[in-house]
N, C-alpha and C positions, 0 to 999 in steps of 0.2 A: 299276177300280185304273191307279194312272197308271203309264209305265214305269221300269224300275228298283227296283220294290216287291219282285217274286218272287224276286229274287236279292239281298237286302238283308241284311245279317247281321240284323238287329234278327227277320228272318223265321225265320233258322234259329235264331235262339235260340229264336222259340214253337217250330218244330219239337220243342228237345231239349227244354223242360219239359215239353210235353204229349205226349210219346212219338209223334210222328205223323208223318207224310211231309207233304213239301212242299205236296202240290195240296186236302189238308186243312186246311192252315197258313192258304193264300188262300184258303179257302172261306168259313172262318171271318170275314177280314177284311173281305171283300166283304159275307157278311151282315151285321155288324159297321157299316157305313161306310151299308151301303143300308137298315138299322133308324133311324139316327143321322141320315139326310140326309130321311126320312120322318117321324121322330116328337120331333125335337130338332133341327133344323138350325142352332140356333146352336153344337152341340157339346157340350151339356151333360146327357150320357146318363147323368148321375147321379140325374139323376129320379125314374128307375126303378130297381126291387130287381135285387141282384146275378140272382136266379133269373128275372127277367124279360129281365133282358137276355141270359142264357144262353142260355134257351129258344127266343129269337129267333133264336140262332146253331145251334140245333139240338144244343144242349147240354143235354141231360135229365137229366142225372143218374145213377145209377147205380155199379156194382162200379167201373165204366175210367172213370166221369165221374162224380166227385163234386162236388157243389153247392159253387163258389167257387172250384173249382180253375182255368177256364176266365177269372175276371176276375183273377184273382191273377196268373195265366202273362201276360196281357195287359199288366197293370201294371209286373209286374219289365220285362218288354220294352220298356215306355214304348211301346204303341202307343195306352195310356188313361193319363191324370196322373188322381194327386188333387188335390182340390180343396178347400180348406176353405170356399167359398160353394155350390157346385156340387155336391160330393161325387168326382162321376166328370168328367171332358171328354175327348174325342177330341185323342190328341197331334194337331197341326199341322194341325188338322179343316178348316181354310182352302186346304190345299194336296192333299188328299184327295178335299175334296164337289166336285160337277162347278157349271157352270155353272146350274144351273136352280136349284143352293140359294141359291148368291151372289146372282140374281136376286130370287129369293126373300125372302131377307133386305133386300133394297137396296127394295125395295116396301116390307116392313113399316117401315124405318131401325132394322135391330137389325144388330146386331156378330156376328161371331165371339168364342165364349170361350174361353180357354185360360189355362191356369196361370202367371203371371209369372215372364219369366224361361226357361221352358221350352221358348219356342215356338223352331226350328228353321229356319222356313222362310225365304225371300229377304225376304218383304214381311211385315211386323205387321200385326195383324189392324186395325187403323184407317186401313193405307194399304191393307191388298187391300177392304173396305171402301166406300172414298173413290173406286176405281179402277170398284169397280164401279156407283158411284152415278151414272159420267159418262155423259151423252146420247151414243150414236153410232146418226145416222140413216143410214150408209153412205154419204153422200154426198159430193161434193167442199165445199172452202168456196168460198162467191160471191165471186166476181173484185172487187176493187176498182175504181169507177167512175173512166172516165178524163178527165184535168183539161180543164176546156172553155177553150178558146183564145178568147178573145171580142176582137175585131178592134179596134185604137186608134180612139177618137172622133176623127173630122175636126178640125182646128185653127177656132175660130170668130174671126170680127173682132171686135176692139173696137169699142167704140158711139163713133162720132163717128168714125174713123178706117178706115170699110169700104174706102176708096178705096187705101189704103197698099198693101192685101194684093198689087195688079196693080201697083205699080210696081217698076222696077226697080232691083235695090241700086245705093248712093252705088259713085262708081267710088273706088279708093283716091286718100288725097292724096298729094302728091311726099315727105313723110315716109318713105312705107310704110304710114300706120296708115289705117284704115276711118275716113270721114266726107265730108264736100261736098267737092267744088275748089274751089279758089279760093286768093288769097294768104293767108298764115299773119300773123294777127294777134300784133302783139309782148307779152309779158307784165308787168307790173308793173314787175318788176324790169329789163327789158329799157327799159321807156320811163326811171324814174329814172336809170339808167347813161347812157342819150342826153343827159337835161336835163345832168345836171351834168359830160358832156364840152361840151357846149354853153356852159354858161358859161365854163368853164376857157379855151375859145377864144375868147370876148369878152374877160375879163380879160387876155388874153394881149395883144392887139389892142390893148385901151387903155394897157399899161403902153408899148406898142411906141411907139405915137402920140405 
């Protein structure tokens, strides 16, 4: 029995309906859940007759224990629910069952059965079933492999220029740019300007003479 059940208001209601003490009501619920775990692990206890269920709980009829009274009290106090398909199902069975039942259902690929809209647990049936099917090997995740640091390849010499790699770099030119040292060659525009200047000077000399 999970913690908090013995002092739950529903259990006190069950005591009032059955006119029994708290320990007796706790015993009925424990027997109910043990019977369900063994013979109907999905929670569909309605596959058995009311008399068979009551007999499993030690309610054998008689003057003070008439047949049907225990099932009626469990239903009125919402420990079992009326279901149109399974007839009777354990209320919130997925919260009350133990891990053995969950693993048993997970191996068989079955889900918990409950009445739609009456489940009060934190997780839905399908969520609890999926959680139970998650593998747990108890080991830590494998560390990610470290990235490999491949050293850069050495530069290769260009074909036909294998000797150039050993030559020192060109000294800077007088204009501050890299290149071979030596006189600067005039550009095409500079040559045309020099020729034009020379023609003008020659023309002025002829006019002067």
